[in-house]
N, C-alpha and C positions, 0 to 999 in steps of 0.2 A: 460331446463337443460336435461342435460344429463343422460340415465338411467346408472350408473357407476355398471359393474362386477367386482366379487370378484376376485383379483390374483388368479393366479391357484397355487396349491402348489405342487413342485418336492419331488418325490420318486423316490428310485432308481430301477434298471431293471437291468437283466443281460447284460452283454457287447455285447453278440453277437444280442441283438437287439437295441444296441445303435449304433454297427457299422455293416451297412449292407454292404455285398460287394460290390467294388468299379463299377461304371457301365464302360462297353466298351469305350477305346479312338477312337476319330475319326479317320476314316481311315486317311492313311496319303502315300506320294509320295514315300517311305521306302520300303512299299509292304504291304502284309496282317500281321494281327496283328500274334504274336505270342505267343498262350494262354496253359500254362501248364496242365488245365485242359484237353483240348482237343490232348494234346500228352501222349495216357497210356505207349508206349513204353518206356519212359523215367521213369515208378515207375517198383520199385521191386514186385516180385509177391504178396507178404503181402502189400507190400503199405507203410510198415515202413521207409523207407526212407523218400518219400516225407512226409509223418507225420511229420517228426523228425525236416524235413527243413522249411514246411509251419505252423505247428502248432504251436512252439514256434514265430514265426517270427507273426503270428497272434497275439499270446496271449500281447508280445512286443508291437505293433502297438495298441492294445486297450486299455494297458495300459497308453501309454504316451500320446494317443488321449482323454482320460476320462476326464483331469484335464480341457479341451478346447473345446471339440467339441460339438458341437450344435445339441442336440437330439430333436425330436418332442415334449416335453415338456415345451423347448425354443422356441419354433415359435410360433407367431399368425398368423394366414391365416386371410385377412381381404379381403371378394370377394366384389367387388364392384359394389353391387346388386340393382335391383329398384323395387318400391312399386307394378309396373304393376304385374299382376297375371302371364304372361306368363314368365316374367323374375326371378319371386320368385323361380316358379319351377324350371329354370334354375339354379339359385343358391342354392334351397336344393339339387339339384343331383350332383352338382359340391360339395358342402359340404358332401355328401353322400362318394363320389368317394374319397374323402382326408381320409375321417375317416376311411373308408374299408382299403385304404393303410395301413394307419395307425398301424390299428389293428394288420396285418400280422407281426408288427416289433416290437412294444412296447404295454405293458397292459396299459401305459398312453397316452392316446391321446392327440393330438394339439387343442388347442384353434381356432376354426374356426369361426368369425362373417359374420354376412349379414349386410352389410353397413346401408341400408334403413331398419332395424328395431332395431338401436342401438339408434335413438333417435327421436324425432320430431322435432328435428334441420333441417331445410331447405337446411341449407348451408353446409349439411355434409357430401354431395357428393365432395364438392369441397376439402374436405381432413385435410387443414389446419387447419380448427374450429374445427374438431375433434382431434386434437393433443393432448390438453390436458386430454382428457379422456382415449387416450390410454396411455399416461403416468402416469397416476394418477392410472390406472387398473393392470398395467403391469411392472412398473420399476422395482419391487426387485425380479422378478421370471424369468421373458422374455430376450432375448437378440435380437429375432428380430421381426420385421413387415413386413411379405409379404402381401403385396398387387396385387391381381390378378383380372382379370375380367372374366366375366361369362362365357366365350368363352374360357378360358385359359385351356389347361389340364398340371397337373402336374404330372412328376414322384418322387414322396418323396426322393426313395432312392438319387438317382443323385442330387439333389435339398440340400439334408444333405452334401453330399459329394463336392456342390460347398461354402458352407456356413462355414464349418469347415477350409476353407482357410484362413479366414479373421477373422483376431484379434478383438473380440467381444467387448472389453472394447473401442474399439476406436469410431468413427464417420466415418459411411459406407453409401454412396446412391448409390445402385447397381441395375444395370438395361441393358436393349437391348438400347444404343444410339441411336437417330435420330438426323439430322441437316438440315438446310436451305440451299437448295441450292443459295438462292437469298434471300435478305431479302424482308417482307412479311407482309402486312396489320393487319395479324392476328397475329402476334406476335409484333406487332407497330414497325414495321421496328428496331426492336433490332438487333445488332451488323451487323449494315448495310456495314461498310466497310471490316467484314469478317463473313459471315451469318455462314459459315461451323463451325467455332471457337467454337461454342457454340453448346453441348452437351444435350438432354433432352431424358427421359426415354419413349419406347414404352408400354405403358398402355399395350396391349395383350400379350407381354410377361413376364409379371409379376414385379413388381420391388420391392426393400427390404430397409429398414432402420433400422438400428441398435438402440438399444437402447438409447448408449449415447447420440446420435443423435437426435431422438424424444423428449429425455427429453429436452434438450437443445431448442430446435424448439417450445416445449410447453410453456417454461417458455418465450421466445420470443413474442408466439402469446397473452400468458396471458396479459404481460406486454406492448406492444405497438401495439395498432390495425392495423388492416390489413391494407394498405395503398390503394391498387387498389380498385377502385369501380367497374370496369366489370371482368365477368371471360369468357375466351375466348376460348383457348386451355389450358386447365387446366393441360398436361402433361411437358408444357413449364413454365407456371408460377411458376408451382412447382418447378420445377429446378430452375429457376430466383432466388425463396426466399431462397432456401437452401444455393444456391450458394452465396448470398449478397454480390455480387459485390467484390468477391475473400474472403470472410472472412469466408466463409464456406467451406464445399466439395465439387468437382465436381462430375460428375455421373462419377463414375468406371463400366466400361463397363464387363459386363460377358458373355463369347460366350456362356455359355451351358445357357444362359434363351435366346428363340428362336422363331421365329413367322413360324418353317416350317411345313408342315402339319407333322401331325403326323405320319402316315404311310410314309413317306421319308425317304429314306435310309441316307439323309444328318442328320436327327436327332435323328441318335443312340445316339449321344454324350449328347442329351439336357435334361434339367430338364423341361423347358417348351415348349410345341408346340400348336398349334393351329387346330380347326377341318378343312380338306379339303374344307370343303363346308359352306356355310352360314346355318343358321337355314330353315328347310323346316319343316313347321307343319300341311301340307297338301295341300286340292286342292288349289290351287293361286286363292285368289279373282276375282271374275269374274270382266267382265269389266263393266256389267253394273251395279255392286255396286260402282263402282268410280265416282264422279262428283269432274272435274278440272275446277279453278276459277281461269283465267290469268287476273292479274293487268299491266292494261296500261293506255299510255294518247295519245293523238294526235299526240306528235313530235315524239316519235317511232312507229306508225304505219308502216312505209315505211321501219324503221331500223331494230326492234328487231322481231317483228311480224313474217317476212318472214322466220327468223331463226327457228322459232318454226314451222312453216307449212312444211319447209324442214326436219327435225328430228323427234321431237317425237308427232307431234300431232294425227298423224295417230294413235298412240296407245290408244287415247281415245276414248271412245264411246257417253260421255256426258263431251263437254270444250264449256265454253263461255269467251268471251274476254271482261273485264268491263274496258271502259275508258269514257273521260270526252266529248266525240264526236262520235257521232255514225256513222260510216262507215260501210253500206250495204255489201261492196265487201269482208270484213274479214269475218263474221259481227262482229260487235262490239254491245255492251250493253252499254246505259248511264244511270248509278245508280241515277243521279240528284244528283249526291254528286260532288261539285267544285274541281279542280284537284289542289293537292298540290306539290309543291318541294320536301318534304320529309314529312316523316311519313304514311300518308294514310288511320289513323286511320278508319275517316269515309267511307271510300270506303271499306275497310275492313269488317266492322259492318253491311253495307249493304247487301256483300258476305252472309253472316251469316244470316240473315235474308230473303235473297231470296233462301237460301239451305232448310229453312223449309217451305217455299210457296209452293202453287201449278203453282209457275210460272215452275218451273224444274221437271225433274224426281225425285221420291222418291228412295234415294240411302242409302246405309250404312256409305260410307265414303265421306268425301269433303277433298280436295288437293287444296291449296294457293299455287301460284306459282307467281312469279314475270315474266314481260316480258322478261327478259335476265338469267331466271334459265332454267338450263339444266337439264333434269332429263330422266329417263329409268323408263315408267309407268309399262313394262311387270317386272321388278324385284322389282319393290314398292309392286307389287301385290302377288307376291310369300313372300315377306315380311308379310305383312297385314294378311296372313293366320294365321300367330302366335297368332293373337290379335282376342281380342272378342269384335264386334260392340257394342254388349249390355253394354259393359261398358265404362265409359267414357275416351276415348283413344286421347291423346294429342301428336303425337309422329313428332320428327324432331331432329335436333341438337339443345342441350341445352347449352346455354350462364346465366350467372348469372350475377346480379346487386346486389351490396351490399349486398353478402352473410353472410357476419362477423359481420354486423350492425341490421339483423335480414329483410333481403331485399329478393329478391324473384327468382325465374329461370322462363326462355322462352326461348320458340322456335324461334331462328333467322330465321328472314321470306325470307331470300333471296336463304336459301337451300331446300326452301319447308316446307309449315306446313300441318299436316296431323290432321283429327278430326275426329272421329266419331260423327255418327246424336247423341247420346247420349250427350256427350260434347258437344255439338253446342247447345242442347236443354237448358242445365244445364247454361251454361254462359250466353245466352240471358234471360231466367227464373231470373236469380240472378237480373236481372236491370242494369248489370254493363255496363257502357257505354264511349265514346271516351271524353275526356274534351275539346277537340279541333279536327278538323278534322284532323289537320297536324300533332296529336300526335305520337308517334313512336306504329304501330299498335302490332308488335310482345312482344313490352313491355308491353303493355295497357292489351293485353290477359292476360301476365304472372300473370301482378298482381290480374285480375280477378281469375285465376286460382289457385293463392296461396290463396285469401279472400274465395273461395270456398273450398281448401284443394283436390283440383283435382292436382295429380302429372304430371310431365312435363316428358316424356317418351324420352330417349335420345338414338340417333343411331346414329353411329361415318361415317354412310353410306351416311348420307346427309352432304353437304360442303357448307359452306356461300362463300368461296371464287373459284380459279382457280385450277387446277390439280397445277400449277406451284407454289402455295402459299404452299404445303404440300410436306414433307420429301417423296423422293422417296419411302425409305423401309417402310413406311407406308401403302403407297397404295400399294406396290406389295402383300401385303395379304390382298385386300379389293375389294368387287364386289361392287364397288359403285352406289348408289342410284341416286347423284344426285352434280352438282357443279352451281357456281353462277358468273357472269359477264362476258361482252365480250371485258372488256377492253386489250387492246394489245395482243388479239389470235385471231385464228380463231374458232369462234364457232362451224359450222359445223362440223370441223376435229375436235375438241375439244368430240364431241358428239360421232364421229363414231369412235374414237377410246377410250373412257373411258365407252362409256354409250350405246352403239349398241346395239339391242336385240341380243342374243346371244343362240347356240345352248341347254345351258343348263334348259334356261327359256323357249323353244318350247319342249324340251323334256320332261319336268314336266309337260307340259300344255299334250300333247299328250298322258301320260302316264295316267293320271286323266282320259284324256277323254274315254280312252279303258276298264279302272277300271268301269266306269259308265255303259258303254253297257251291 
């Protein structure tokens, strides 16, 4: 059951607080912006002429917009937060920033919700199961639900001026549009004849639903069970659900919802921006704290393993290849588990047991990858600096199965699964096991973690598919950690383009080495 929040009560506030000054427009080819405020020569000595012209216009504008303006009390912000301690701090920091901005504009702050804290329902991160709760709580007194990620910076003044342009009594689905360049497996090859025709929102730029749309969708969720078993790419699946084969609204592009760096000149007109760099929380995790397990089999020893050796193997201090056949030239280790064409659950659980044994070095982190996973271990070590290995951390790209019917989340294995030692200890101590050697290992682990109430921590920097399978504009603002599959690509070329160690990681390492001296 969702814990329902009381609907927010509206109360009056001065008009000046409701209508902040508009943001500067983006630069145009017509030349520099002409701003009356920057031209004192046009004012009389007393300023009375300008006051006569501007003040009545401002009051008239305020009077006209008072009836329809979206003020902060009509917006519900939902930060798509996660329960891991690092992400809770990130979300709380963002919430504090929103409330600080709001305090300078109005005495009535907006509602700011942290998604992970709304209920104990595992499926809430997939948004659709949450809509009935949002509809019930905010239908009467709110106009917009604005969703944003933990890393999304919001300029509230600009956002207000964006939302006021839309009739809040109608159904609106707003965002920064993404589209596929080619049909892709992660979208079930939808719109194969014209992949770019369907638009879906970039969550990093924030996205918004008007309350009339939320109410209708909530009723649909209540009355019609969600059909999809798997949640793979949430932003695409939400857009499909809202569009409903043309029965619902398509995504409306909002240029002010941006993923530009916050300090970029292009971002002057933006209501949302991103930080220039991904989070750096301290000293990157040391190489000796990371153990890498590669799942392979005899038929791929000569095809896939050489790619790893040419690309990212050198970045691992501790790495072992696990196969159904012992090959000293690689070398590989036979765990005594027969190879299976799919699933590999038996092999993965044998890896977990070996990780806790004296057969391998005692490290804080375990990384399990496929033999066709391409990964940047230096970037992963930077990311892991944000996480506490004494906590049961399970990190990667999160998928879901049956989330609307009490299902579970899981880390999709192809992009890489990262576990703290504490997480591995709890998994094995629970007695959780494979129901067969060829069971899907990532999904069985998801069921185990769900029964233990251990959260899956999602990072969009892990990728289950190839770069070609993701929108160009999405990858443009990421520093990816992994991709998966060699199909129809040059894997070495893909690694060199997207994942090769960069100067940023080396600079961080050097900076921390100097600080330790």
